[in-house]
C-alpha positions in Angstrom: -11.1 276.9 -7.0 -11.5 273.0 -6.8 -14.2 270.6 -5.3 -13.2 271.5 -1.7 -12.6 275.3 -1.5 -14.4 277.6 0.7 -15.6 279.8 -2.0 -17.3 276.9 -3.7 -19.1 275.9 -0.4 -20.2 279.6 0.3 -21.7 279.4 -3.5 -23.6 276.3 -2.7 -24.9 278.0 0.7 -26.4 280.7 -1.8 -27.7 278.0 -4.1 -29.6 276.2 -1.3 -30.9 279.4 0.2 -32.4 279.9 -3.4 -33.8 276.5 -3.7 -35.5 277.0 -0.3 -36.9 280.2 -1.4 -38.4 278.7 -4.4 -39.8 275.7 -2.3 -37.5 273.1 -3.4 -36.6 271.8 -0.2 -35.3 268.5 -1.0 -33.0 270.0 -3.5 -31.8 272.7 -1.0 -31.1 270.0 1.4 -29.0 268.1 -0.8 -27.0 271.2 -1.8 -26.5 272.4 1.8 -25.3 269.0 2.8 -22.5 269.3 0.0 -21.4 272.7 1.5 -21.6 271.5 5.1 -19.1 268.6 4.1 -16.7 271.0 2.5 -16.6 273.0 5.8 -16.5 269.8 8.0 -13.4 268.6 6.1 -11.6 271.8 6.6 -12.5 272.3 10.2 -11.5 268.6 11.1 -8.3 269.1 9.0 -7.6 272.3 10.9 -7.5 270.2 14.2 -7.1 272.6 17.2 -5.9 275.7 15.2 -7.4 279.3 15.0 -7.9 278.4 11.5 -10.5 275.7 12.1 -12.3 278.0 14.3 -12.4 280.7 11.8 -13.7 278.3 9.1 -16.6 277.6 11.6 -17.3 281.2 12.3 -17.4 281.9 8.5 -20.0 279.4 7.8 -22.5 279.8 10.8 -25.2 280.8 8.8 -24.8 278.1 6.1 -25.0 275.6 9.2 -28.1 277.1 10.8 -29.8 277.0 7.2 -28.7 273.2 7.3 -30.3 272.8 10.6 -33.7 274.3 9.5 -33.8 272.1 6.3 -33.2 269.1 8.5 -36.2 270.0 10.8 -38.4 270.3 7.5 -37.1 266.7 6.6 -38.2 267.0 3.0 -37.4 263.5 2.1 -39.0 261.9 5.1 -35.9 260.3 6.4 -35.7 258.3 9.6 -36.3 260.8 12.5 -33.1 259.5 14.6 -30.9 259.8 11.4 -32.0 263.4 11.0 -31.3 264.1 14.8 -28.1 262.7 14.5 -26.9 264.6 11.5 -28.4 267.8 13.1 -26.3 267.1 16.2 -23.4 266.9 14.5 -24.1 270.1 12.5 -24.4 272.1 15.5 -21.1 271.2 16.9 -19.5 272.4 13.8 -21.5 275.6 14.2 -20.2 276.2 17.6 -16.6 275.3 17.2 -14.9 277.6 19.3 -11.6 279.0 20.9 -12.6 277.6 24.5 -13.2 274.2 23.0 -10.0 274.1 21.2 -8.4 275.0 24.5 -9.8 271.9 26.3 -9.0 269.7 23.4 -5.3 270.9 23.5 -5.3 270.7 27.5 -7.0 267.1 27.3 -4.2 265.8 24.6 -1.2 267.0 26.7 -2.6 265.2 29.7 -3.6 262.0 28.0 -0.3 261.4 25.9 2.4 263.0 28.2 4.8 262.4 25.3 7.1 265.4 24.0 7.5 263.4 20.7 4.3 264.8 19.5 5.7 268.3 18.9 7.4 267.7 16.0 4.3 266.3 14.2 2.0 268.9 15.5 4.3 271.5 14.3 4.4 270.0 10.9 0.7 269.9 10.7 0.2 273.5 11.6 2.8 274.4 9.1 1.0 272.5 6.3 -2.3 273.9 7.4 -0.8 277.3 7.1 0.7 276.8 3.7 -2.7 275.5 2.3 -4.4 278.6 3.5 -1.7 281.0 2.0 -2.0 279.1 -1.4 -5.7 279.1 -1.5 -5.5 283.1 -0.8 -3.2 283.3 -3.5 -5.3 281.3 -5.9 -8.5 283.7 -5.3 -6.2 286.5 -5.8 -4.6 285.2 -9.1 -8.0 284.0 -10.6 -9.8 287.3 -9.8 -7.4 289.1 -12.2 -8.8 290.4 -15.6 -8.7 287.3 -18.3 -5.7 288.9 -20.1 -3.6 288.8 -16.9 -4.5 285.5 -15.8 -1.8 282.8 -15.9 -3.2 279.2 -16.2 0.1 277.6 -15.1 0.6 279.5 -12.0 -3.0 279.1 -10.9 -2.5 275.1 -11.3 0.6 275.5 -9.5 -1.3 277.2 -6.7 -4.0 274.3 -7.0 -1.4 271.5 -6.7 0.1 273.2 -3.8 -3.1 273.2 -1.9 -3.7 269.5 -2.8 -0.2 268.4 -1.8 -0.5 270.2 1.7 -4.1 268.6 2.1 -2.5 265.2 1.4 0.3 265.9 3.9 -2.3 266.8 6.5 -3.8 263.4 5.8 -0.7 261.6 6.1 0.5 263.4 9.4 -3.1 262.5 10.8 -2.8 258.9 10.0 0.7 258.8 11.8 -1.0 260.5 14.7 -3.7 258.2 14.8 -1.3 255.2 14.7 1.3 256.7 17.3 -0.9 258.8 19.6 -4.4 257.6 19.3 -5.6 259.5 22.3 -4.1 262.8 21.1 -5.9 262.4 17.8 -9.2 261.3 19.2 -9.3 264.5 21.6 -7.8 267.2 19.1 -9.5 266.4 15.9 -12.8 268.4 15.9 -14.8 265.5 14.2 -18.3 265.7 15.5 -19.7 263.2 18.2 -22.6 261.2 17.5 -25.7 261.2 19.6 -24.8 257.7 20.5 -21.3 258.6 21.7 -22.7 261.3 24.1 -25.2 259.0 25.4 -22.6 256.6 26.3 -20.6 259.4 28.2 -23.7 260.3 30.3 -24.5 258.7 33.5 -28.1 258.2 35.0 -29.4 261.3 36.0 -27.6 263.6 33.6 -28.7 265.3 30.6 -27.1 267.6 28.2 -29.0 270.6 26.6 -27.5 272.0 23.5 -28.6 275.2 21.9 -28.4 276.8 18.6 -30.0 280.4 18.1 -30.3 282.3 15.0 -33.0 283.0 12.2 -34.2 279.6 13.2 -33.4 278.1 16.5 -33.2 274.6 17.9 -32.6 272.5 21.1 -31.1 269.0 21.7 -32.1 267.1 24.9 -29.7 264.3 25.3 -29.8 261.6 28.2 -28.1 258.3 28.5 -31.1 256.4 26.9 -32.6 259.0 24.6 -32.2 262.2 22.3 -35.0 264.9 21.3 -34.3 267.5 18.5 -36.8 270.2 18.5 -37.3 273.7 17.2 -37.8 276.6 19.6 -40.2 279.6 19.0 -37.8 282.4 20.0 -36.6 285.5 18.2 -32.8 286.1 18.7 -33.2 289.8 19.2 -35.9 289.4 22.0 -33.7 286.9 23.8 -30.9 289.0 23.6 -32.7 292.1 24.7 -34.2 290.1 27.6 -30.6 288.9 28.9 -29.3 292.3 28.5 -31.9 293.7 30.8 -31.3 291.1 33.5 -27.5 291.6 33.2 -28.0 295.1 33.7 -30.0 294.7 37.0 -27.0 292.6 38.4 -25.8 295.7 40.2 -26.2 298.0 43.4 -28.0 301.3 43.4 -26.2 304.4 44.9 -27.4 303.7 48.3 -25.6 300.3 48.2 -28.8 298.1 47.5 -29.2 295.6 45.0 -31.9 296.8 42.3 -35.1 294.8 41.7 -34.9 291.8 39.2 -37.3 291.7 36.3 -38.4 287.9 37.5 -41.2 287.8 34.8 -38.4 288.2 32.2 -36.7 285.5 33.6 -39.9 283.1 33.7 -40.6 284.3 30.0 -37.0 283.1 29.3 -37.6 279.7 31.0 -41.0 279.3 29.0 -39.4 279.8 25.7 -35.9 278.3 26.3 -36.1 275.5 28.7 -39.8 274.8 29.4 -40.1 272.8 26.0 -37.4 270.2 27.3 -39.1 269.7 30.7 -41.1 266.7 29.6 -37.9 264.9 28.5 -36.2 265.7 31.9 -38.0 263.3 34.3 -35.5 261.7 36.6 -32.8 264.4 35.7 -30.8 266.2 38.3 -27.4 267.3 36.7 -27.9 269.4 33.7 -24.9 270.2 31.3 -25.6 273.3 29.1 -24.0 274.1 26.1 -25.2 277.6 25.5 -25.2 279.9 22.6 -25.2 283.5 21.6 -26.8 285.7 24.5 -27.3 282.4 26.7 -23.5 282.4 27.4 -24.1 285.4 29.5 -26.8 284.1 32.0 -26.6 281.5 34.7 -29.4 279.1 33.9 -30.1 278.5 37.6 -31.6 282.2 37.6 -34.5 281.1 35.1 -37.7 281.1 36.9 -39.8 277.9 36.7 -43.2 279.2 37.8 -45.1 282.3 37.7 -43.3 284.5 40.0 -44.7 286.3 43.4 -44.6 290.0 43.8 -41.3 291.0 45.2 -41.7 293.5 47.8 -38.6 292.9 49.7 -35.4 291.0 49.1 -36.7 288.2 51.4 -39.6 287.7 48.9 -36.9 286.4 46.4 -36.6 283.2 48.5 -40.1 282.3 47.4 -39.2 282.5 43.6 -39.2 279.0 41.9 -35.6 279.6 40.6 -34.3 276.5 38.3 -31.4 276.3 40.6 -33.8 274.6 43.1 -34.4 271.7 40.9 -31.3 271.1 38.8 -27.5 271.1 39.2 -25.9 273.2 36.5 -22.7 273.1 34.7 -21.7 274.7 31.6 -19.6 273.1 28.8 -17.9 275.3 26.0 -18.8 272.7 23.3 -20.4 269.2 22.9 -17.3 267.3 22.5 -15.7 268.9 25.6 -17.3 266.4 27.7 -15.1 263.7 26.1 -12.2 265.8 27.1 -13.3 266.2 30.6 -14.2 262.8 31.2 -11.0 261.5 30.1 -9.9 262.3 33.4 -12.3 260.2 35.4 -9.5 258.1 36.5 -6.7 260.5 36.4 -4.2 260.4 39.5 -5.3 263.0 42.1 -2.8 265.9 42.6 -0.7 265.4 46.0 -2.0 268.7 48.0 -5.5 269.7 48.7 -5.4 273.4 48.0 -3.3 276.6 47.0 -4.6 280.0 47.3 -3.4 283.4 46.0 -4.9 286.7 46.9 -5.1 289.9 48.8 -2.3 291.6 46.8 -0.6 294.5 48.2 -2.0 297.2 46.0 -4.1 300.6 46.7 -5.2 301.7 50.1 -7.7 300.3 52.7 -10.5 301.7 50.9 -13.2 299.3 49.5 -16.2 299.7 47.0 -20.0 299.7 48.2 -20.7 296.5 50.0 -17.4 294.9 49.1 -18.2 294.5 45.7 -15.1 294.2 43.5 -15.0 297.0 40.7 -14.7 296.1 37.2 -11.2 296.8 35.6 -10.4 297.0 32.0 -7.0 296.3 30.1 -7.1 300.0 28.9 -6.5 300.9 32.8 -3.9 298.4 33.4 -2.0 299.1 30.2 -2.6 302.9 30.2 1.3 303.5 30.0 2.1 300.6 27.8 5.7 299.6 27.2 6.8 296.8 25.1 9.9 294.9 24.6 11.0 292.3 21.8 14.2 290.5 20.7 15.0 291.6 17.2 17.6 288.7 16.7 15.3 285.8 17.7 12.3 287.5 16.3 10.5 287.2 19.4 7.0 288.8 19.3 6.7 292.4 21.0 5.5 291.6 24.8 3.4 294.1 26.5 4.4 295.3 30.1 1.6 296.3 32.4 1.6 299.7 34.0 3.1 298.8 37.3 1.6 301.9 39.0 -1.9 301.5 37.5 -1.9 298.0 39.1 -0.6 299.4 42.4 -3.4 302.0 42.4 -6.0 299.4 42.1 -8.4 299.1 45.2 -7.1 296.9 48.0 -9.1 293.7 48.4 -8.2 292.8 52.2 -11.3 290.6 52.7 -9.9 288.1 50.1 -7.6 286.6 52.5 -10.4 285.8 54.7 -12.1 284.3 51.6 -8.9 282.1 50.8 -8.5 281.0 54.6 -12.1 279.9 54.5 -11.6 277.7 51.5 -8.4 276.3 53.0 -10.3 275.4 56.1 -12.8 273.8 54.1 -10.4 271.5 52.3 -8.6 270.9 55.6 -5.5 272.6 54.5 -3.2 275.4 56.6 -1.8 278.5 56.2 1.2 277.2 54.3 -1.2 276.7 51.4 -1.8 280.2 51.1 0.2 283.1 49.2 -1.0 286.4 50.3 0.1 290.0 50.1 3.8 290.0 49.6 3.9 286.4 48.5 0.9 286.8 46.2 3.3 287.5 43.2 3.7 286.6 39.6 7.1 285.5 40.1 5.9 283.3 43.2 3.4 281.6 41.0 5.6 280.7 38.1 8.1 279.2 40.5 5.8 276.8 42.4 5.1 273.4 41.3 1.2 274.2 40.7 0.7 270.5 39.3 0.6 268.9 42.8 -2.6 271.0 43.9 -5.9 269.5 43.5 -7.7 272.8 43.9 -6.3 276.3 43.0 -8.1 279.5 43.9 -7.4 283.2 42.9 -9.0 285.7 44.9 -8.2 289.1 43.3 -9.2 291.6 40.7 -10.0 290.1 37.1 -9.1 292.4 34.3 -11.4 292.1 31.2 -10.5 293.0 27.5 -12.2 296.0 26.7 -13.2 298.7 23.9 -9.6 299.3 23.0 -8.8 295.9 20.7 -5.2 294.8 20.4 -4.0 296.4 23.7 -3.3 294.1 26.4 -4.7 290.7 27.5 -7.3 289.7 30.1 -5.6 288.8 33.3 -5.3 288.6 37.2 -3.9 291.5 39.4 -1.0 290.3 41.8 1.4 291.9 44.0 3.3 294.2 41.6 7.3 294.5 42.0 8.8 298.0 41.9 9.6 297.9 38.5 7.8 296.1 35.8 9.4 293.5 33.5 8.4 290.7 31.2 8.7 288.0 33.9 7.0 290.1 36.6 4.8 293.2 36.0 2.3 292.4 38.7 -0.2 291.1 36.0 -0.8 287.5 35.3 -2.1 287.6 31.6 -3.9 284.9 29.8 -0.9 284.2 27.9 1.1 283.4 31.0 -1.7 281.5 32.5 -1.8 279.3 29.5 2.0 278.5 30.1 1.4 277.2 33.6 1.5 273.4 34.3 -1.6 272.3 36.2 -3.3 269.1 37.1 -6.2 270.7 38.8 -9.4 269.1 39.5 -10.7 272.7 40.1 -9.8 276.3 39.7 -11.8 278.9 41.7 -11.6 282.4 40.0 -13.1 284.5 42.6 -12.7 287.8 40.6 -14.9 289.9 38.8 -16.6 288.8 35.4 -14.4 285.9 34.9 -17.0 284.2 32.7 -17.4 287.6 30.5 -16.6 287.7 27.0 -12.9 288.3 26.4 -13.6 291.4 24.1 -12.6 290.0 21.0 -15.1 290.2 18.0 -17.6 287.4 18.3 -16.0 286.1 21.6 -18.0 283.5 23.4 -19.1 284.2 27.1 -16.2 282.3 28.4 -13.5 284.7 29.1 -9.8 284.4 27.7 -9.0 283.6 31.6 -11.2 280.5 31.2 -9.6 279.3 27.9 -6.1 280.0 29.5 -6.9 277.9 32.6 -8.5 275.1 30.7 -5.2 275.1 28.3 -2.7 275.1 31.4 -4.8 271.8 32.7 -7.8 272.8 34.8 -10.6 270.1 34.4 -13.2 272.5 36.2 -13.7 276.2 36.7 -15.8 278.3 38.8 -16.2 281.5 37.2 -18.3 284.6 37.8 -20.7 286.4 35.5 -20.7 289.8 37.1 -18.7 291.6 39.6 -18.8 289.6 43.0 -19.8 290.9 46.5 -17.2 289.8 48.7 -19.2 289.2 51.9 -21.5 286.8 50.1 -18.6 285.2 48.1 -16.8 283.9 51.3 -19.8 281.6 52.7 -20.7 280.5 49.1 -17.4 279.5 48.1 -16.1 277.9 51.4 -19.4 276.1 51.9 -19.3 274.9 48.1 -15.8 273.3 48.8 -16.7 271.9 52.0 -19.7 270.4 50.7 -17.7 268.7 47.7 -14.7 267.6 49.8 -17.4 265.6 52.2 -19.1 264.1 49.5 -17.2 264.4 46.1 -19.2 261.7 44.6 -22.2 264.1 44.1 -20.3 266.1 41.7 -19.0 269.8 41.6 -22.4 271.4 40.3 -24.5 269.9 43.1 -22.1 271.0 45.7 -22.6 274.4 44.1 -26.2 274.1 43.7 -26.4 273.3 47.6 -24.0 276.2 48.4 -26.5 278.6 46.6 -29.3 277.3 48.5 -27.7 277.7 51.7 -26.8 281.1 51.0 -30.3 282.0 49.9 -31.6 280.9 53.1 -29.2 282.6 55.5 -31.4 283.8 58.4 -29.7 287.0 59.3 -29.1 287.9 55.7 -32.4 288.2 53.8 -30.8 290.3 51.0 -28.6 287.3 50.2 -31.9 285.9 48.5 -31.5 288.5 45.6 -29.5 286.5 42.7 -26.7 289.3 42.6 -25.3 287.2 45.5 -26.0 283.7 45.0 -26.2 283.4 41.3 -22.9 285.0 39.8 -20.8 281.8 39.8 -21.1 279.0 37.4 -19.4 275.7 37.2 -17.6 275.4 33.8 -16.3 271.7 32.7 -16.6 268.7 34.5 -19.4 269.1 37.0 -21.3 265.8 36.8 -23.0 263.5 38.8 -20.8 260.8 40.5 -17.5 262.0 39.3 -14.4 263.4 41.1 
């Protein structure tokens, strides 16, 4: 197959595992380094393509084995060298579609040059040709000996080598002509030193890797620590699932009891080991992994919890949000993309809000909680259209009547008015009811707004794979079309042109997995808004309770508007604490009300 084929890398992974089982740890580390170098080259060469993400996914177990062997450090190499190598390996292991979307967004804004398009297309085509040639080579060389054709196999090897050289040539031209694009879109892992240089005093980045062996990195401006975690992935998954199941109301409309002891256990195993390295830290950037992508870290409990007899008792819990301002990064390298905008020109208008679509009746769910919606509902009577002459792919049109029957959310109008007031904007910045349409959103110049908010139903991809996309419910037209079916899908969101400092998605489950196999905990909605040009998102992990969301989001935006230098994550933290302490609403101390939202992206200290 040649020296850089993924099948060779897989064989090297297997050999490294064998050496490890035999106790030959130094030989195992040398072998796994060869395997990881092959995958690294392929991931970096793939750039922001889906192929690069697939390469990372295929070798996840190999990268985790590499980390375990580095921790053993059989050759007694320098600790800082081992920590830096491990830090770069975990970035390859965590390559994701969300990180890819951020890189694409950052590059588009950084360059602003349409001349990139031709080079990018050439690179994508070359990558596809290489993948195709390699697949054909595997098929050809797997035939019985009497059926194999040496010349044909060599031709496929040559084609793979030519395309790799073509990619290298294009990369060199991109580096020369568009250095900003190349820096942001080649998923070359960042070193510990590069990340430390991007952090400010009072900030830290925590990076997790969970598997057979689990690890944590704590990176600050002046130090970096690599440590193992004594956790069982299945146990962590089960505990997170327990907590997520408790973020709901019972039949009487009351929030169910939270297993605060479980949250304390999670704190002790996942966060506690880092605390001695976090003195002086206030802003915490989390790069989560696995089940941790489904739980806001501010909910972890930092000391033995009290007995909970009433909702008001939750105020006495030592929530981690009381100590740190959290933001979530989809990948380690995404901090580079976000911070590319530290000096970006501010958009002209402060706010635009869309919500209260004309759907359903006046009824609402218990306590104003927005119900979970699935694409199977929105696309229950699926219609499609395509252009055979231009080979345009099939486009799915949502069921307008299904959208029209979704429950009305009249309180979202008040929510958006509160946000507008907090940002010193007026009614002209709101598009409600008959104006909250897909057509209107596509017609507006959204790039001039610093903050955008969508307060409506969020629809998540569900169990029916391949039908419909995640999206947002808007006021539907009489008859649906490709241009407007009352449903702003992730594909349509990605094509919007934004220059938004912040996008607030006040809809249910906008941080949920998007339904694809192995999807990370940031939804297709989040990916799409990053690609369109958002630098920070406020997204929710579970269906939000509307009466608590209004004071939370408006207080947060007001706090940030009054003191942007504190960062979005700190403004969010203060809003959560204020909601938790609401005198006439002791139930707001329950985390179902104050904890659903997380800041994703640039939330750091002293940045705006």
